[in-house]
Phi, psi and omega in degrees: 000323178296319177300316179301312181297321179298314181298322180291330187268345183290153181285106185283352173281346182240337185230135174240123186252146169226135181253134173247124177264118183299318186261266187233196182263177179174182184301322181290321176301321180294321177295320180295316177299317180297335177278000176092014179253125180296141175235123179251121180271121185267338176061038181281130178243147181306322183290343180235043187300318183295314177299322179296319178296321178296318178299315180296317180299319178296319180296319178294320179296323179290320182285326181052063181287157172277327180218142175246125175249117176263161192221097180089166195305308184299318179290325177302313181291308184296316182296320180294316181292319180292336181276350183305319179294340179272073185302130177094354178269113185284149181241133173248124174278161175225123178259122188251004181226166181273001181144169182247144182239119181302335179280350183241313189271155180292145180299323180298319179294319178296319179297317180295322179296323178291322176296319179297326179303314179291318183286344182298336180282346185246317194271303186280152173278324179218158176230118179261132172245138179282352183218151175295321179296319178297322179298313182292317180297317183286326175297319178294334180274002175112359177292151184291099185300323185294342179266354190269145172212156181256124168234111185289166171296152178241158187231141180274099185280359172275317179284322180256106185205161177300144182207102183297325181298323181296325180304314182285319183296315183293318178297321178296319179295328180273358180075032183249154174292155182300330183270003181297133177279122187244119173262145181221154174222152177227123179169143180298158177283104187204146181301331179297333181273350174051061177292340175300310179295322179298314181298318180294320179293316180297322179300319179294319181295315180296327177294326182270336184229090186298342183274355187277138169235162184230131175250125182240126181240155174142166179301126178070017173266073184222171178291346177283350180272095184295329179298322180281313184296327179294324178294317181293321179294316180298328179277353179076023184237014183302322182285346181261354182247127183252113184265108192258354178066201178283128183239148175262358181243043182302319178303322180290318179296313182297319182294343180274350188278154169269324181216138172255141180233137173236123183254015189303141172270331181225134178211165167254262174236097196290120179299314188299323179295312180297324179293319177297317178300318179298332177278003179078028182253125177291149189238145168243117190224154174281158182277063181249133180058226180262023181302315181294321178297320180293313185286323182059226181261021182262002180203197182241138181246133179230162180295155176287154177052040180226082184299329178297313180293323179296316177297318180298319178297318178296318179294323176297318181294322178296318183288348175295335182084169184300316181295318180296318179292322178298319179296316178296319180298321177296320177296322181296314179298318180298322179297318178296315180299320184285323191245333191229029176293143185295331179298313181293320179295319178298323178298324179294319176295319179298317178299319178300311183294323179295318179296317180296316180294323180294325180296323179287317181297000000 
């Protein structure tokens, strides 16, 4: 989504973008195409890595870019190697997470990140990290610190904004009274998002606050996910939790919330938190990645993997009352507008690409 927002915000009178997808197609690729940016699906599979690299190299040679921006570990490695025949074309890597956890991440991904650490001193011209925490973790792991810079994620405050109508509409769709207090989360079902802690915290909150309901969005956050539904049923809160799956109307869902919660154990610079803040929703988040830096003093920060602390933070936010939450939400939106607007972030990427191209020229 950050790539999509960046492409939409860049100055098209000066920059022309083409996106190459290493693996397959998907909803984000369709959004990028709809925005007028070509997307070429390369269909590279691990078992055919060499053929895929040849395909990618041919595609780069045909496109003849001035600058290559890769996006995440596999693309950093593949893009840099495929660009070697294009002498003089600079490559910028992009690090999108705050670090890797062997208990969560695939061994192959960890292995590639370690390989990239050594190659970072040779292959890329620049390395962009979306978070300060990611920059420090990767520098400590051997990445070339002198090449690194932080450009945070940016947010579209026109699409993500407070909307009173959404509050009533979403509650009606969920079969809830207009006055129901609604907590929400957005994130795929993944160990990095620590839904175990979220479920335990929500159970405590629902036990103390009978009027509370929870809306959960994200890939595989559905009633077909037995691993998730069994946890909610065992906690006795299945009827209070609404599993909405992947949604295309996230701005509307977020604007309907009273409180946003993030239970992540691992993060980079979390999009969902910034989007909720832009909608004027106060947040209770774990201290993962740059979450605390993003929220600042407009919400509550709790330790990772601590459901007791997460529940306590949610209860504190509930006890602030409607006026208190509204005031915090207004501060949150202002913070996003001042520091993390997509226009300013896009300008930083444009400056980076202009500098890289000028060095070659």
